C-alpha positions in Angstrom: 7.0 -27.3 1.5 3.4 -26.7 1.7 2.0 -24.5 0.1 0.5 -20.9 1.8 -2.5 -18.4 0.9 -2.1 -14.8 0.4 -2.7 -14.3 4.8 -0.3 -16.8 5.8 2.1 -15.5 3.4 1.5 -12.1 4.2 2.1 -12.6 7.7 5.4 -13.8 6.9 6.2 -10.6 5.5 9.0 -8.5 8.7 9.1 -5.1 8.1 12.2 -2.2 8.7 10.9 1.1 9.5 10.5 3.5 12.4 7.6 3.3 14.9 4.7 3.5 13.7 4.0 6.9 15.5 7.1 8.5 13.8 6.9 6.6 10.1 7.8 8.5 7.2 5.3 7.7 4.4 7.7 5.8 0.8 3.8 6.8 -0.3 1.3 9.6 -0.5 -2.3 8.9 -2.1 -4.4 12.2 -3.0 -7.3 10.4 -2.3 -9.1 13.6 -3.4 -8.6 12.3 -7.2 -10.0 8.8 -6.0 -13.2 10.5 -4.9 -13.8 13.4 -8.0 -12.3 12.2 -11.0 -11.5 8.2 -10.8 -14.5 6.3 -12.4 -13.7 2.4 -10.9 -11.2 2.7 -8.0 -9.5 0.0 -8.9 -6.8 0.4 -5.4 -9.7 -0.3 -4.1 -9.6 -3.7 -5.5 -6.2 -4.7 -6.2 -4.3 -3.9 -3.1 -3.0 -7.2 -1.1 -3.1 -5.4 2.1 -6.0 -4.2 1.9 -4.4 -0.3 2.6 -7.5 1.1 0.4 -11.0 0.8 1.3 -14.4 2.5 0.1 -17.0 3.5 2.8 -19.9 3.4 2.5 -20.9 6.5 0.5 -18.2 5.6 -2.0 -15.6 7.8 -0.6 -11.6 6.2 -0.6 -9.6 6.0 1.9 -6.0 5.4 2.1 -3.2 4.4 5.3 0.1 3.2 4.8 0.8 1.5 8.0 0.2 -2.2 6.4 1.8 -1.4 2.7 3.8 -4.5 1.5 5.3 -2.3 -0.9 4.1 -4.3 -3.9 3.8 -1.6 -5.9 0.7 -2.8 -7.4 -1.4 1.0 -6.6 1.7 2.4 -8.2 0.9 0.6 -11.7 -2.7 0.3 -11.1 -3.6 3.4 -10.4 -4.3 5.0 -14.0 -5.1 8.8 -12.3 -2.0 10.1 -10.8 -3.4 10.0 -7.1 -0.4 7.5 -6.3 2.6 9.5 -5.3 5.7 6.4 -4.8 9.0 7.9 -3.0 11.7 6.9 -0.5 12.0 9.3 1.9 15.4 7.3 3.3 16.3 5.3 0.8 20.7 4.8 2.6 18.8 3.6 5.7 17.2 0.5 3.5 13.6 1.6 5.3 10.6 -1.7 4.0 10.1 -4.9 3.4 11.7 -8.4 3.5 10.4 -10.8 1.7 11.0 -14.1 3.6 10.6 -16.3 1.5 10.9 -14.7 -1.6 
């Protein structure tokens, strides 16, 4: 089997979620914390799905739609900006890792 790069592996992820217009985020990020007290803004470097971005003014922005629920940001953020909570765990929302 061919070794896949990160982009190819992320392309194999399938989502079990509402339509993007009906999404109930499992993760909420207080970007005010990121933009006021965080000295390193590390989530912008560690998120493999690029959900955290930094604009030209150095301000952090977050969008949940492409999140692959890897948990990297939850462990990387040491400022308390990331709140991880599944709104409907019994429904089984989230992603499916097709190949481990």
